[in-house]
C-alpha positions as CSV (number, residue, x, y, z in Angstrom):
1,X,88.8,95.6,130.9
2,X,86.3,93.8,133.0
3,X,87.4,93.6,136.7
4,X,89.1,90.3,137.5
5,X,90.6,89.1,140.8
6,X,94.2,87.9,140.6
7,X,93.0,84.5,141.5
8,X,90.9,84.4,138.4
9,X,93.7,85.8,136.3
10,X,95.9,82.9,137.5
11,X,93.1,80.4,136.8
12,X,92.6,81.8,133.2
13,X,96.3,81.8,132.4
14,X,97.2,78.5,134.2
15,X,99.6,80.6,136.3
16,X,100.7,80.6,139.9
17,X,100.5,83.4,142.4
18,X,103.9,84.0,143.9
19,X,104.7,84.9,147.5
20,X,102.1,86.9,149.4
21,X,100.2,88.0,146.3
22,X,96.6,88.5,147.3
23,X,94.3,86.4,145.1
24,X,91.4,88.8,145.9
25,X,93.2,91.9,144.6
26,X,91.3,93.1,141.6
27,X,92.7,94.0,138.2
28,X,90.5,96.7,136.6
29,X,92.9,97.6,133.8
30,X,94.5,98.7,131.7
31,X,96.7,95.8,130.8
32,X,100.1,97.3,129.8
33,X,103.5,96.2,128.5
34,X,105.2,99.5,129.2
35,X,105.9,100.2,132.9
36,X,105.5,103.9,132.3
37,X,101.9,103.3,131.3
38,X,101.0,101.5,134.6
39,X,98.4,103.1,136.8
40,X,96.3,102.1,139.8
41,X,94.4,98.9,139.0
42,X,96.5,97.9,136.0
43,X,98.2,94.6,135.2
44,X,101.8,94.8,133.9
45,X,102.8,92.2,131.4
46,X,106.5,91.5,131.5
47,X,107.7,90.7,128.0
48,X,111.3,89.9,127.2
49,X,112.5,91.5,124.0
50,X,115.8,91.6,122.1
51,X,117.0,94.7,123.9
52,X,114.7,95.2,126.9
53,X,113.3,92.7,129.5
54,X,110.1,93.8,131.0
55,X,110.8,91.8,134.2
56,X,113.4,94.4,135.0
57,X,110.7,97.0,135.3
58,X,108.2,95.1,137.3
59,X,108.9,96.9,140.6
60,X,108.5,100.3,138.8
61,X,105.2,99.3,137.4
62,X,103.8,98.2,140.7
63,X,105.1,101.4,142.4
64,X,103.0,103.2,139.8
65,X,99.9,101.3,140.8
66,X,99.9,98.0,138.9
67,X,98.1,95.4,141.0
68,X,100.5,92.6,139.8
69,X,102.8,91.4,137.1
70,X,102.2,88.7,134.5
71,X,105.7,87.2,134.3
72,X,107.7,84.2,133.2
73,X,109.9,84.3,136.3
74,X,109.8,85.6,139.9
75,X,110.2,89.4,140.4
76,X,110.1,91.5,143.5
77,X,106.5,92.4,143.2
78,X,103.0,90.6,143.3
79,X,103.3,88.2,140.4
80,X,101.3,85.7,138.3
81,X,104.0,83.3,137.0
82,X,103.1,81.6,133.7
83,X,105.0,79.4,131.3
84,X,104.4,81.6,128.2
85,X,103.7,85.3,128.8
86,X,102.4,86.0,125.2
87,X,100.2,82.9,125.3
88,X,98.9,83.8,128.7
89,X,98.0,87.3,127.4
90,X,96.0,85.7,124.6
91,X,94.2,83.4,127.1
92,X,93.3,86.4,129.2
93,X,91.9,88.3,126.2
94,X,89.9,85.2,125.1
95,X,88.4,84.8,128.5
96,X,87.4,88.5,128.6
97,X,85.6,88.3,125.2
98,X,83.7,85.2,126.4
99,X,82.4,87.3,129.3
100,X,80.9,89.9,126.9
101,X,78.0,88.4,125.1
102,X,76.8,91.7,123.8
103,X,80.0,92.4,122.0
104,X,80.2,92.3,118.2
105,X,83.7,91.7,116.9
106,X,84.7,92.9,113.4
107,X,88.0,91.8,111.9
108,X,89.8,93.5,109.0
109,X,92.7,92.0,107.0
110,X,94.4,92.5,103.7
111,X,97.8,93.2,102.3
112,X,97.2,97.0,102.3
113,X,94.8,99.4,103.8
114,X,93.9,97.5,107.1
115,X,94.6,100.4,109.4
116,X,92.8,103.1,107.4
117,X,89.8,100.8,106.9
118,X,89.7,99.9,110.6
119,X,89.9,103.6,111.5
120,X,87.0,104.5,109.2
121,X,84.8,101.6,110.5
122,X,85.5,102.3,114.1
123,X,84.4,105.9,113.6
124,X,81.1,104.6,112.2
125,X,80.4,102.0,114.8
126,X,80.9,104.7,117.5
127,X,77.7,106.2,116.2
128,X,75.7,103.2,117.4
129,X,77.6,102.0,120.4
130,X,80.8,102.2,122.5
131,X,83.6,101.0,120.4
132,X,87.2,99.8,121.0
133,X,89.7,99.7,118.3
134,X,93.5,100.1,118.2
135,X,95.2,103.3,117.4
136,X,97.8,102.5,114.7
137,X,98.6,98.9,113.8
138,X,98.2,96.9,116.9
139,X,97.6,93.8,114.9
140,X,99.9,91.0,116.0
141,X,100.0,88.4,118.8
142,X,100.8,91.1,121.3
143,X,98.9,94.2,120.1
144,X,95.8,92.2,119.3
145,X,95.1,90.9,122.8
146,X,96.1,94.1,124.4
147,X,93.4,95.9,122.3
148,X,90.8,93.2,123.1
149,X,91.5,93.6,126.8
150,X,90.4,97.3,126.6
151,X,86.8,96.1,126.1
152,X,84.5,96.1,129.1
153,X,80.8,95.6,129.9
154,X,79.9,98.8,128.1
155,X,81.7,98.0,124.9
156,X,79.4,97.0,122.0
157,X,81.9,96.9,119.1
158,X,85.4,95.7,118.9
159,X,87.0,96.7,115.5
160,X,90.3,94.9,115.0
161,X,92.9,94.5,112.3
162,X,94.6,91.2,111.9
163,X,98.0,90.7,110.3
164,X,99.7,87.6,109.0
165,X,103.3,86.8,109.1
166,X,102.8,83.2,108.2
167,X,100.0,80.7,107.7
168,X,98.0,80.2,110.8
169,X,98.6,83.6,112.3
170,X,95.2,85.1,111.4
171,X,93.4,81.9,112.6
172,X,95.2,82.3,115.9
173,X,94.2,85.9,116.3
174,X,90.6,85.2,115.3
175,X,90.5,82.6,118.0
176,X,91.3,85.2,120.6
177,X,88.3,87.4,119.6
178,X,86.0,85.4,117.3
179,X,84.7,87.8,114.6
180,X,81.1,88.0,113.4
181,X,82.0,90.2,110.5
182,X,85.2,89.7,108.6
183,X,86.5,92.2,106.0
184,X,89.2,91.2,103.4
185,X,90.5,94.1,101.4
186,X,93.0,92.7,99.0
187,X,95.8,90.2,98.3
188,X,99.0,91.9,97.3
189,X,102.8,91.5,97.5
190,X,103.4,92.5,101.1
191,X,105.7,89.9,102.8
192,X,105.9,88.0,99.5
193,X,109.3,86.6,100.4
194,X,107.9,85.2,103.7
195,X,104.9,83.5,102.1
196,X,106.5,82.5,98.8
197,X,103.6,83.6,96.5
198,X,100.3,85.4,96.3
199,X,98.3,82.2,96.4
200,X,99.8,81.5,99.8
201,X,99.1,85.0,101.0
202,X,95.5,84.5,99.9
203,X,95.4,81.3,102.0
204,X,96.6,83.2,105.0
205,X,94.2,86.1,104.6
206,X,91.3,83.8,104.0
207,X,91.7,82.3,107.5
208,X,89.6,85.3,108.6
209,X,86.5,84.2,106.7
210,X,87.0,80.6,107.7
211,X,86.7,81.8,111.3
212,X,83.3,83.3,110.8
213,X,80.1,81.7,112.2
214,X,77.3,80.6,109.9
215,X,75.3,83.7,110.9
216,X,78.3,86.0,110.3
217,X,79.1,88.1,107.3
218,X,82.1,88.0,105.1
219,X,82.8,91.4,103.5
220,X,84.9,90.8,100.4
221,X,86.5,92.9,97.7
222,X,84.8,91.8,94.4
223,X,87.4,93.6,92.4
224,X,90.2,91.3,93.6
225,X,90.0,87.8,92.2
226,X,92.0,86.2,95.0
227,X,89.7,87.8,97.6
228,X,86.6,86.9,95.6
229,X,87.7,83.2,95.7
230,X,87.4,83.3,99.5
231,X,83.6,83.2,99.3
232,X,84.0,79.4,98.9
233,X,85.9,79.1,102.2
234,X,83.1,80.3,104.5
235,X,79.6,79.4,105.5
236,X,78.9,83.0,106.4
237,X,76.8,85.2,104.2
238,X,78.9,87.2,101.7
239,X,78.5,90.9,100.9
240,X,80.6,92.4,98.1
241,X,82.2,95.8,97.9
242,X,84.1,97.3,95.0
243,X,83.8,99.4,91.8
244,X,82.1,96.8,89.7
245,X,78.4,96.7,88.9
246,X,78.0,93.5,90.8
247,X,79.1,94.8,94.2
248,X,76.4,95.3,96.8
249,X,78.3,98.4,98.1
250,X,80.0,100.3,95.3
251,X,81.4,103.6,94.1
252,X,79.9,105.4,91.2
253,X,80.8,108.6,89.4
254,X,84.3,108.6,91.0
255,X,86.5,111.6,90.6
256,X,89.6,113.3,92.2
257,X,90.0,116.9,93.2
258,X,93.2,118.9,92.7
259,X,94.5,117.6,96.1
260,X,94.0,114.0,95.1
261,X,90.9,113.4,97.3
262,X,88.2,111.3,95.9
263,X,84.5,112.1,95.6
264,X,81.9,109.5,94.5
265,X,78.4,108.3,94.9
266,X,78.0,105.5,97.5
267,X,75.6,103.0,96.1
268,X,73.9,100.4,98.4
269,X,71.0,98.0,98.0
270,X,68.7,100.5,99.8
271,X,69.8,103.8,98.4
272,X,72.7,106.1,97.6
273,X,74.5,109.2,99.0
274,X,77.4,111.4,98.0
275,X,80.8,111.0,99.6
276,X,83.7,113.5,99.5
277,X,86.7,112.0,101.2
278,X,89.2,114.0,103.2
279,X,91.7,111.1,102.8
280,X,94.2,111.4,100.0
281,X,94.6,109.1,97.0
282,X,92.3,107.1,94.8
283,X,93.2,104.0,96.8
284,X,91.3,105.4,99.7
285,X,88.0,104.6,97.9
286,X,88.4,100.9,98.3
287,X,89.1,101.3,102.0
288,X,86.0,103.5,102.3
289,X,83.8,101.0,100.5
290,X,85.0,98.2,102.7
291,X,84.2,100.1,105.9
292,X,80.9,101.2,104.4
293,X,80.0,97.6,103.6
294,X,80.7,96.5,107.2
295,X,78.8,99.4,108.6
296,X,75.8,98.8,106.3
297,X,75.7,95.2,107.6
298,X,75.6,96.6,111.2
299,X,72.5,98.6,110.3
300,X,73.8,102.1,109.7
301,X,71.8,104.1,107.2
302,X,73.6,105.0,103.9
303,X,73.3,108.8,104.7
304,X,75.0,108.3,108.0
305,X,77.8,106.2,106.4
306,X,78.3,108.8,103.7
307,X,78.5,111.6,106.3
308,X,81.0,109.8,108.5
309,X,83.2,108.9,105.5
310,X,83.1,112.5,104.4
311,X,84.1,113.8,107.8
312,X,86.9,111.3,108.5
313,X,90.4,112.6,108.9
314,X,93.5,110.3,109.0
315,X,93.7,108.8,112.5
316,X,96.8,106.7,112.4
317,X,100.2,108.4,111.8
318,X,102.4,108.4,108.7
319,X,99.7,107.1,106.3
320,X,99.2,109.7,103.6
321,X,99.8,112.6,106.1
322,X,99.8,115.8,104.1
323,X,101.5,118.9,105.5
324,X,101.6,122.3,103.7
325,X,104.6,124.3,104.8
326,X,104.4,128.1,105.0
327,X,106.5,128.4,101.9
328,X,104.1,126.3,99.9
329,X,106.0,123.1,99.9
330,X,103.7,120.1,100.4
331,X,105.1,117.0,102.2
332,X,103.3,113.7,101.8
333,X,104.4,111.4,104.7
334,X,103.3,107.9,103.7
335,X,106.3,106.3,105.5
336,X,104.6,103.9,107.8
337,X,105.2,100.9,105.5
338,X,105.5,100.0,101.9
339,X,105.2,97.2,99.4
340,X,105.0,97.2,95.5
341,X,101.2,97.7,95.5
342,X,101.2,100.6,98.0
343,X,104.1,102.2,96.2
344,X,102.0,102.3,93.0
345,X,99.1,103.8,95.0
346,X,101.4,106.5,96.5
347,X,102.9,107.5,93.2
348,X,99.4,107.7,91.7
349,X,98.4,110.0,94.6
350,X,101.5,112.1,94.0
351,X,100.6,112.5,90.4
352,X,97.1,113.8,91.3
353,X,98.4,116.2,93.9
354,X,101.3,117.6,92.1
355,X,99.8,118.7,88.8
356,X,101.9,121.7,87.5
357,X,104.3,121.5,90.4
358,X,107.8,120.2,90.8
359,X,107.8,116.8,92.5
360,X,110.3,114.9,94.5
361,X,110.2,111.4,96.1
362,X,112.2,109.8,98.9
363,X,112.0,106.0,99.0
364,X,113.9,103.0,100.4
365,X,114.4,99.5,99.1
366,X,111.4,97.2,99.9
367,X,112.0,94.2,102.1
368,X,110.6,90.7,102.7
369,X,110.1,90.1,99.0
370,X,112.3,86.9,98.8
371,X,114.0,86.0,95.5
372,X,111.7,88.5,93.7
373,X,113.1,91.4,95.7
374,X,115.6,92.7,93.2
375,X,113.2,92.6,90.3
376,X,110.3,94.2,92.3
377,X,112.6,96.9,93.7
378,X,113.8,97.6,90.2
379,X,110.2,98.0,89.2
380,X,109.8,100.6,91.9
381,X,112.7,102.4,90.4
382,X,111.0,102.3,86.9
383,X,107.8,103.5,88.5
384,X,109.5,106.5,90.1
385,X,111.5,107.2,86.9
386,X,108.2,107.6,85.0
387,X,106.6,109.8,87.6
388,X,107.9,113.1,86.3
389,X,110.2,113.7,89.3
390,X,112.6,116.5,89.6
391,X,114.7,114.2,91.8
392,X,114.4,110.7,93.4
393,X,116.3,110.0,96.6
394,X,116.9,106.4,97.6
395,X,117.8,106.0,101.2
396,X,119.9,103.3,102.9
397,X,121.0,99.8,102.0
398,X,120.2,98.0,98.7
399,X,119.6,101.3,97.0
400,X,121.1,99.8,93.9
401,X,118.1,97.6,93.4
402,X,115.9,100.6,92.9
403,X,118.5,102.6,91.1
404,X,118.7,99.8,88.5
405,X,115.3,101.0,87.4
406,X,116.0,104.7,88.0
407,X,119.6,105.3,87.1
408,X,119.4,109.0,87.7
409,X,118.3,108.6,91.3
410,X,120.4,110.0,94.1
411,X,121.6,107.6,96.8
412,X,121.4,109.0,100.4
413,X,123.2,106.8,102.9
414,X,120.8,107.7,105.7
415,X,117.8,109.8,106.8
416,X,119.9,112.8,107.7
417,X,121.6,112.9,104.3
418,X,118.3,112.6,102.5
419,X,116.8,115.5,104.5
420,X,119.9,117.7,103.9
421,X,119.8,116.9,100.2
422,X,116.2,117.9,100.0
423,X,116.6,121.0,102.0
424,X,119.1,122.3,99.3
425,X,116.8,121.4,96.4
426,X,113.3,122.3,97.5
427,X,111.6,125.5,96.3
428,X,108.3,127.1,97.3
429,X,105.4,125.1,95.8
430,X,107.2,121.8,95.5
431,X,105.7,118.5,96.5
432,X,107.6,115.7,98.2
433,X,106.5,112.1,98.6
434,X,108.1,110.1,101.4
435,X,107.4,106.3,101.2
436,X,109.3,103.3,102.4
437,X,109.3,100.2,104.6
438,X,108.8,100.6,108.3
439,X,112.4,99.6,109.2
440,X,113.8,102.5,107.0
441,X,112.4,105.1,109.4
442,X,111.7,107.6,106.6
443,X,109.2,109.4,108.7
444,X,112.2,111.2,110.2
445,X,112.8,112.8,106.8
446,X,109.2,114.2,107.0
447,X,109.9,115.4,110.5
448,X,113.0,117.3,109.5
449,X,111.1,118.9,106.6
450,X,108.1,119.9,108.6
451,X,109.5,120.4,112.1
452,X,107.0,117.9,113.4
453,X,107.3,115.0,115.8
454,X,108.3,111.7,114.4
455,X,107.9,109.8,117.6
């Protein structure tokens, strides 16, 4: 973060300094919402959640070195009082971006693959300048400005992912850190029940390209008709990525190895180079192409792009994490989140990785699908039933929706029951796919199978 006196913080956020708070005291960062992360020079943002109120930890944060607290009510610490803490956080981030004219902001959105694409692209921009990007999926109205506030005078690239829970959300996030390059990956069925249809989802995702300036670049997936249609919604230049011959950045001669990792020739307008991904699943190719297209627009040579793609390991947790146990059991932890599209991609990856081996899957009913939920979950069941599984475990509530499509599935009431059931069935050499919505917490099944940390 760039250094800001508290008086300036109050001015930006339309806040009021309480008590004897020194307006000349300087916030140097980081800006944190967890009092345990406070350190000398930081600003603690007191958020009130359903179970925890950050205001109750204000004193603890300042004792750890926080200069002040951004709060909605008085606390027993130096405080900037604002009417809306989340809104004030956004205003602070917007002001910091405005003070960094050398900064290039790249935004990534889509129904699936945002985090993986963002991670790949941030790796490449780091080759040409100091880069800030979120670890994991800090992509909402809180995580987005917190990430932006990590940028300082040395930062040259800010690589962000933008999520949409409703119309207007991406436009709001783009207003905090206006992008010069916008990447749209796909329009799928994630949050279908919230939006009501894929056309509405496309309207929401397209807010990113609408936010681009005339001299910006829209990086669009030419293989997705709903994404392709977004070209008409921007005055920015459009560059296409995909597998089709018309894409500016495309994959040729694509193939998978015995572990389900893709290799292909990366073709660009100025040359080609071989890529061998360390990421699992054929769906990783589209993410790699999207990142490559944005990096190409930033001036990276195709050989450098191919080299970085080939070296990249998964950065964010629980997304096609593959662990080989000592007994030869392979655990595929793809439990961060799920929707019908990502379920299909995960089972395709399982099929590629488990050739000649017994295969198991642990899933949970998908959520936020609206009135289509029962039918789409039944489709997941049919998908699993056709995947050659030795056993399918369906965890938690609404299991019947999936089991309607996979009548032979086993219902496990909770994570512990699923892990215990698997432990009795697994033999050396087996492969287990773990995939479900975030709220299901299926990563804990993987933790129990591998002895790792699910925190």
